[in-house]
Steps between C-alpha positions, in 0.01 A plus 500: 500500500599864463506687833541878524587672831418871537723668759553858618874527424703187431821707493498587871566317827234341716335182619226502236758536224713212630192283549374571149839418348528177700152385403535608135827314462357182654190512278721564195635146534172380350325808362555818307526781757545876477531778757339827396633791705279808504803722556865483407738746665842340441683315225525157664294335775662445840386138505542267204176335381677217314544442127167319454292791632399779264517857626346822371379832636208734431632842609867594458607743774874492427643852449551429130203263474223523244253635757724731701320816388160354413227755587271236651754435777383825661133398501360299794399136471124441499477121480782404737327548838592808700492294822791280385821627662675518162237728342724807479740307278224424248362738239283528191771339286532194725120473511485494121795267446365249753159513333656441158704209631195336662284560192747323272675246724475156344614301804311210651550638851558860613625556854488833686743556786358789706149630580503792255611278213245235599230767461623570145508125438144451623352789306697511176625153400353386170270193510694175497803495733475365852532803730691438822566768761780458754500651848855556620395705804185423700138607488529635856794715387286689248307819572121502517490688168715239324300212646184662362659520155611136517151384603366665185767377256620161627177305423601533132821304561513125450733434793680679782811369674629604840832411661347363821195301605420772754466761226298263280256459790477879533406534133244219517348648815505871413472529121212347306665328203244267340662273245854622583741230616690630806809294572801540730829429322825595679779685327762287324855523636777314314772305678825699521786403272747506790535248786279562805625656822710273720386677818851578619482878467382684808280731297129572515373628164194713419392620155229747400403856425597740776136595546288540817296182433819288518563616859878482481500738796364214711766269361777741599360523853461122517858449388616718786362227729672234289831686527471508878506119511689415181737785415678275247202516259428777248201619294500607135198680352481517120275744315441865428224742587388807687562359849877474454582824684277419796642148527856631483424743781341223710801274448737777607279598794502142632872455444444217251725632223733200542214250503231621257586593141283667236631340182284673237326320211684206343421294190518206486425453867565124522873552551420704812241261643747210500748699712251492785381234742157643590258718304257739665189694394315742728223642280165611638338379176606295196302424186709184457855504638726433206817567700400224742490248217826632353673451835360148538610412148852604605491270803418748777235451768288814534382679811197701388218694655172316452346792312224493238503340248796294383742384774258255660444332163874479426661407832415185694557636851761301689586286195664722238486832683345688785190724501494770769262770616459808282644829631663323797870578546541239772338226289724579201811491718392174666435337162845599376677388816325162491662422164830674576550309825406155368726391213323165454155659486623762254646232271181288514287799412738599220472157338122503545481848343687378192261208455183697570592783263505262202122542477566849363699369200391698191408184301264391781338843516478512120308172500241649732455794266475270200226301672314821582523631143383167356210468747373851430533452124316168516219659699466757223518236230831624365798303376837652582750540216859382466850639485517573124175690506620703799828587326308638203278701735798646684657611170170655397478682833849644459412622152184664632693688769739624233206608287349692794828686552522596130138613499547712813813659352306593188219647709748712697664617178163598350406680820825697504450590134152635567619707793795647307 
């Protein structure tokens, strides 16, 4: 079958981008797959989608790109919902290009990857393709205004996937979606290409955006308690964000500058995970918890707050990691010290984490998506196409995008001529 993913910006950095690439590459083993990026702001993507995955964009924002001075960039978007947090980045040109893509897409399955794009998908996709919306955050995370918009648009989808069972239950309970298949499918996380951690390094490792929801301030305070009992251990925090200055001040204030290190963002991160012996996550909320799975895949047991929605569905408490109370400095410190002080327990949990994390292998997750696509298509009486057909469709799509760009250039030229 031919599968087309519509994503905000495939050239940036983020969990949704990595997840889309991982899933697309796994599906491309058996199907023809393309990633359609609404925006393109740099020459090459940060992540590599793999040679079997097609890649194209709809709006070129590079300084010398075809759309850099397009007049519609200055006009507000009217289809992309204003309640979606990315609304200010959308405009009349993106509205039109998305509509043109959805009106002409000849894929068997079209997948949207954020609420605003799912709304486009629901309202504008031509008859024929299976329409699948993905939720990479959570329903509870959305504003009342956005939830109202989703309740109106999502019944036109064929299926909706969430990353956790908890979020799937929220959608089934709170949003009336007659005829829409709502299914929880976790994010795919590939096995690292390097050997797993051997557990010998006396490092605790945390990875994530330096944002308030991640509660790294609690982690710093908890590690002060760890230092008091085990001064031979250190903490590395990887990631960038607006909280960096506040965290640096807190580290200095508590005299932890020789024990807690802000390492900045690193890619790939696997080489840093394997230097550690314990991973830690202290979020007050997670839509999934991709860093937890990444750590487990690298052979680290994880101490995580038992926050909504993902950690409890990823970690088997006491087997491959430890779940602790949310917003509790003492509980975080106790969870870390339990693993730090017991080498045998830490090793058992590390081995269990490696085994348990295999369920997130991209091929396994791809199979679940394939089954969903086939079931929805069968319910609609549709037969999904094959690889050759998809390749022809992808070529046709690329030609159409080129045609749109030429047409827009001509329109701008005519407009400038009239105004001269």
